[in-house]
C-alpha positions in Angstrom: 64.9 89.5 100.0 65.3 86.4 102.2 68.3 84.5 100.8 72.0 84.2 101.0 73.6 86.9 98.9 76.1 87.0 96.1 78.0 90.3 96.0 80.2 91.4 93.1 82.9 94.1 93.3 83.9 95.6 90.0 87.2 97.3 90.3 88.3 95.1 93.2 91.9 96.3 92.9 90.9 99.6 94.3 92.7 100.6 97.5 89.2 101.2 99.1 88.2 97.5 98.9 89.5 96.5 102.4 87.1 99.0 103.9 84.3 97.4 101.9 85.3 93.9 103.1 85.5 95.2 106.7 82.0 96.6 106.4 80.5 93.4 105.1 82.2 91.3 107.8 80.9 93.6 110.5 77.3 93.0 109.2 77.4 89.2 109.3 74.3 89.1 111.3 72.2 91.3 108.9 73.8 90.6 105.5 74.1 86.8 104.9 76.7 86.9 102.1 77.4 83.6 100.6 79.9 84.7 98.0 82.0 87.8 97.4 83.4 88.0 93.9 86.3 90.4 93.3 86.6 91.4 89.6 89.2 93.4 87.8 90.8 93.7 84.4 94.1 92.2 83.5 95.9 95.5 83.9 94.8 95.7 87.5 95.2 92.0 88.2 98.3 92.5 90.4 96.4 94.9 92.7 93.4 92.7 92.8 95.6 89.7 93.8 97.0 91.6 96.7 93.5 92.7 97.8 92.3 89.1 97.4 95.0 87.7 99.7 94.2 90.4 102.3 90.5 89.6 102.0 91.1 85.9 102.7 93.1 86.9 105.8 90.3 89.3 107.0 87.6 86.7 106.4 89.6 84.1 108.3 90.2 86.5 111.2 86.5 87.2 111.4 85.6 83.6 111.3 83.1 84.3 108.5 81.8 81.6 106.2 81.8 84.0 103.2 83.6 82.6 100.1 85.9 85.0 98.3 86.5 84.5 94.6 88.9 86.5 92.4 88.4 86.6 88.6 88.7 88.7 85.5 85.7 87.0 84.0 83.0 89.6 84.6 80.3 87.5 83.0 80.7 84.6 85.3 80.9 86.9 88.3 77.7 88.8 87.5 75.6 85.7 86.9 72.7 85.7 89.5 74.4 88.5 91.5 72.3 90.3 94.1 74.4 93.4 94.6 77.1 94.8 92.3 79.5 97.4 93.7 81.1 99.5 91.0 84.3 101.2 92.0 86.5 100.9 88.9 88.7 103.7 87.6 88.7 103.9 83.8 92.3 104.3 82.6 93.7 103.8 86.1 95.5 106.5 88.1 97.8 107.2 85.1 94.9 108.6 83.1 94.0 110.9 86.0 97.7 112.1 86.3 97.8 112.9 82.5 94.4 114.7 82.6 95.4 116.9 85.5 98.7 117.7 83.9 97.0 118.9 80.7 94.5 121.0 82.7 97.3 122.6 84.7 99.3 123.2 81.5 96.4 125.3 80.2 95.9 127.1 83.5 92.7 125.3 84.4 91.5 123.8 87.6 92.9 120.3 87.7 90.5 118.2 89.8 89.2 114.8 89.2 85.5 115.5 89.0 85.4 119.1 88.0 86.0 121.1 84.8 87.9 119.5 81.9 89.4 116.7 84.1 85.9 115.7 85.3 84.7 115.7 81.7 87.6 113.5 80.6 86.9 111.1 83.4 83.2 110.9 82.4 84.0 110.3 78.7 86.2 107.3 79.7 83.9 105.9 82.4 80.3 106.1 81.1 80.7 103.7 78.2 82.3 101.1 80.5 79.6 101.6 83.1 76.9 101.1 80.4 78.6 97.9 79.3 78.5 96.6 82.8 74.8 97.5 83.3 73.9 95.9 80.0 75.6 92.7 81.0 73.6 92.9 84.3 70.4 93.1 82.3 71.1 89.7 80.9 72.8 88.0 83.8 71.3 89.5 87.0 68.4 91.8 86.0 67.0 92.0 89.5 70.4 93.0 91.1 71.1 96.4 92.6 74.1 98.3 91.1 75.7 100.5 93.8 77.9 103.0 92.0 80.7 104.9 93.5 82.7 105.1 90.4 83.4 108.8 89.7 81.8 111.0 88.4 79.1 109.3 90.4 76.2 111.5 89.5 76.8 111.4 85.7 77.5 107.6 85.7 74.3 106.9 87.7 72.2 109.1 85.4 73.6 107.4 82.3 72.8 103.9 83.6 69.3 104.9 84.7 68.5 106.5 81.4 70.0 103.9 79.1 69.3 100.7 80.9 66.7 99.0 83.2 69.1 98.3 86.0 68.2 99.4 89.5 71.0 101.9 90.4 72.0 104.2 93.2 75.1 106.4 93.3 77.2 107.0 96.3 79.6 109.7 97.4 81.5 110.2 100.6 81.2 114.0 100.5 77.8 114.3 102.2 78.8 111.6 104.7 82.0 113.6 105.6 79.9 116.7 106.0 77.5 114.9 108.3 80.2 113.2 110.3 81.9 116.6 110.8 78.7 118.1 112.1 78.3 115.2 114.5 81.8 115.9 115.9 81.2 119.6 116.2 77.9 119.1 118.0 79.4 116.2 120.0 76.4 114.0 119.4 75.3 110.8 117.6 73.4 110.3 114.3 70.2 109.3 116.0 69.9 112.8 117.5 70.6 114.7 114.3 68.6 115.4 111.2 70.9 116.3 108.4 69.5 117.0 104.9 71.6 117.6 101.8 70.5 118.4 98.2 72.1 119.3 94.9 74.2 117.3 92.4 77.2 115.1 93.0 80.1 117.3 94.3 77.7 120.3 94.2 75.6 119.9 97.3 74.5 122.1 100.2 73.3 121.0 103.7 69.8 122.4 103.7 68.8 121.4 107.3 70.8 120.7 110.4 68.5 120.0 113.3 69.7 118.7 116.7 67.0 117.7 119.2 64.5 119.8 117.3 66.7 122.9 117.3 68.0 124.6 114.1 71.8 124.4 114.3 72.5 125.8 110.8 73.6 129.2 112.0 75.9 127.7 114.6 77.5 125.3 112.1 78.0 128.1 109.6 79.9 130.1 112.1 82.0 127.1 112.9 82.7 126.6 109.2 83.8 130.2 109.0 86.2 129.9 111.9 87.2 126.2 111.7 86.6 125.2 108.1 89.3 122.5 108.2 86.9 120.5 110.4 84.5 120.1 107.5 86.9 119.0 104.7 87.7 115.7 103.0 91.3 114.8 103.2 91.7 115.4 99.4 90.7 119.1 99.7 93.3 121.6 100.9 92.4 123.9 103.7 90.7 127.1 102.6 88.4 129.8 104.1 84.9 130.6 103.1 83.8 134.2 102.7 81.9 135.0 106.0 79.6 137.3 104.1 78.7 134.7 101.5 78.2 131.9 104.0 76.0 134.0 106.3 74.0 135.2 103.3 73.5 131.7 101.8 72.2 130.4 105.1 73.1 126.8 104.0 76.4 124.9 104.3 78.1 124.3 100.9 80.2 121.1 100.4 84.0 121.6 100.0 83.9 121.1 96.2 81.9 124.4 95.9 85.2 126.1 96.5 85.9 125.6 92.8 82.8 127.8 92.1 82.7 130.3 95.0 86.5 130.8 95.2 87.7 129.8 91.7 90.2 132.6 91.3 91.9 131.8 94.6 91.8 128.1 93.8 93.2 128.2 90.2 96.9 129.1 91.1 97.0 126.1 93.5 95.7 123.8 90.8 98.0 124.9 87.9 101.4 123.3 87.2 104.2 123.8 89.8 107.3 121.7 89.4 107.8 121.8 93.2 104.2 120.8 94.0 102.6 117.7 92.5 98.9 117.7 91.5 96.5 115.7 93.6 96.7 112.7 91.2 100.4 112.5 91.8 99.8 112.5 95.5 97.1 109.8 95.2 99.5 107.7 93.1 102.2 107.9 95.9 99.6 107.1 98.6 98.3 104.0 96.7 101.9 102.7 96.2 102.5 102.9 99.9 99.1 101.3 100.7 99.6 98.3 98.5 103.0 97.8 100.1 101.2 97.7 103.4 98.5 95.4 102.0 101.2 92.9 101.0 102.1 92.2 104.6 101.1 88.5 105.1 100.5 89.3 108.8 97.9 92.1 108.0 94.4 90.9 108.5 92.5 94.1 109.2 91.9 97.4 107.3 95.0 99.5 107.9 94.6 103.0 109.4 96.7 104.4 106.6 93.8 104.0 104.3 92.3 107.1 105.8 95.0 109.1 104.0 93.5 108.1 100.6 90.7 110.7 100.8 87.9 108.3 100.2 86.7 107.8 103.8 83.2 106.3 104.1 82.8 105.3 100.5 82.8 101.6 101.2 81.1 102.0 104.6 78.3 103.8 102.8 78.0 101.0 100.3 77.6 98.5 103.1 75.0 100.6 104.8 73.1 101.0 101.6 73.2 97.3 100.9 72.0 96.6 104.4 69.2 99.2 104.1 67.9 97.7 100.9 68.2 94.1 102.0 66.5 94.7 105.4 64.1 97.4 104.2 65.3 99.6 107.1 63.9 103.0 106.0 67.0 104.8 107.2 67.9 108.1 105.6 71.0 108.2 103.4 72.5 110.7 101.0 72.5 109.1 97.5 72.4 109.9 93.8 69.0 108.9 92.6 66.2 110.1 90.3 64.9 113.5 91.3 61.1 112.7 91.3 60.4 116.4 92.2 62.6 116.5 95.3 64.4 119.6 93.9 62.1 122.1 92.2 63.4 123.5 88.9 65.1 120.3 87.7 63.7 117.6 85.5 61.9 114.9 87.4 63.9 112.2 85.7 67.4 113.6 86.1 69.7 112.3 88.8 70.3 114.5 91.9 72.2 113.9 95.1 69.7 114.1 97.9 68.9 112.7 101.3 66.5 109.8 100.8 64.6 107.2 102.7 66.0 103.8 101.7 63.7 100.9 101.5 63.8 97.5 99.7 62.2 99.3 96.8 65.1 101.8 96.5 65.6 105.4 97.4 62.7 107.8 98.1 64.1 111.3 98.1 63.0 113.8 100.7 61.5 117.0 99.2 63.8 120.0 99.6 62.8 123.6 100.3 63.1 125.8 97.2 66.7 126.8 96.5 67.4 130.6 96.2 67.3 131.6 92.6 71.0 132.1 92.2 71.8 128.7 93.6 69.1 127.1 91.5 70.6 128.6 88.4 74.0 127.2 89.2 72.5 123.7 89.8 70.6 124.0 86.5 73.7 125.0 84.6 75.7 122.2 86.0 72.9 119.7 85.3 73.0 120.8 81.7 76.8 120.4 81.7 76.3 116.9 83.0 73.7 115.9 80.5 75.8 117.3 77.6 78.8 115.4 78.9 76.7 112.1 79.1 75.5 112.6 75.5 79.0 113.3 74.3 80.3 110.2 76.0 77.7 108.0 74.5 77.8 109.4 71.0 81.5 110.4 70.7 80.6 114.0 70.0 83.4 116.5 70.1 81.0 119.3 69.6 78.9 118.3 72.6 82.0 118.0 74.8 83.0 121.5 73.8 79.6 122.9 74.4 79.6 121.2 77.9 82.9 122.8 78.8 81.9 126.2 77.4 78.9 126.2 79.6 80.8 125.2 82.8 81.3 128.3 84.9 84.8 127.3 86.2 86.1 127.0 82.6 87.3 129.9 80.5 86.3 129.5 76.9 88.2 130.3 73.7 91.0 128.8 71.6 93.0 127.6 74.6 89.9 125.6 75.7 89.8 123.9 72.3 93.5 123.1 72.4 93.1 121.7 75.9 90.1 119.6 74.9 92.1 118.4 71.8 95.0 117.2 74.0 92.6 115.5 76.5 90.8 113.7 73.7 94.0 112.7 72.0 95.4 111.4 75.2 92.3 109.4 75.9 91.7 108.2 72.3 92.3 104.5 73.1 89.9 104.7 76.0 87.2 106.6 74.2 86.8 104.8 70.8 83.5 106.5 70.0 85.4 109.7 69.3 86.9 110.1 65.8 90.4 111.5 65.2 89.2 113.6 62.3 86.7 115.4 64.6 89.4 115.9 67.2 91.7 117.4 64.7 89.2 120.2 63.9 89.7 121.6 67.4 92.0 124.5 68.0 91.1 126.8 65.2 91.9 124.6 62.3 89.9 126.0 59.4 88.0 123.6 57.1 
């Protein structure tokens, strides 16, 4: 590329958007952005308007020539775009609150991207993501879609398999892991080789090398004694089993607690009148953030945004945009097509893996063979993802149930059918591919 850029943000009313704007402004010398289009739907217009006014103040403070446009006309925004950043939340925070409440009611882990809540999120999100990608095929077929809409891995795979759009998925979890290791080793990124592999929210650090030395054993011991140093803000403090971590000889991401310590995790995720679910906490944080964003004197990203739990999402998007535009060849951790990087998975499925980023896209680094037990878990969860994607596209209640039955953190049986029934009923308006008659058959109703 050698041109001024048009960047489009889908879901601009997200509380993360100020970080994205900050990152773009800091890269004025390397990313010549002509226009930044902020897009949201009518229901999110009030948030997007607040973000838009803050964006104008930030641009003015930076003295940048970038033009900022707010619209709910996605078609006009996408026309001839160069980069599209997807960060929308299908159904808004209210849908997440309702999903987590249903999961907790049935004694299930209530977490946005795992188990039945993760499935509900995917069912709402994937059809919208495909609509956006199909619009891009007509309006900006050469643009890059940078997706950090959750569940990022499944959304990215659906887009890559169903459309021709160039797409990479992003997640802040591997970045948080890497940043934590940098702090523990008191070093900088240019002195560290940090390689991750797996699936979105199901990754392990496979190599941690500092000045040519293997630091994995040291980092594992630190994770055993000071695990809070490695955690995203949206994951409560917990302890790894020292025996398990030393035997694994690789560092699991924090979300693997739902698999390695599911029995300990479940009581904390089930309904407690005195303790809100994470979605309730996020809703409160977002309310406070937007009150802060309204301040007409605010013209920088506020520090309070760090409380939101999504650190480095937008920073990663800016890095990735820069790496593609300038063909830098830097290593980033992205959701991309496997291409044999992880043995034992289909070459055309999407994995989360450390990759060399060029103008042509992501080139995943080959990973040493996973231990058989870990590989089986990855394979199982990849099948769960693929069944979920197919269920979302086809509106299949049976496939959704099969996906959940396969998931190792879900207990199957009649209560699962009842939980899925409530989830689908709650989301019926947002998932029109599902038919009420099919939903009604869940829960042991005999035909």
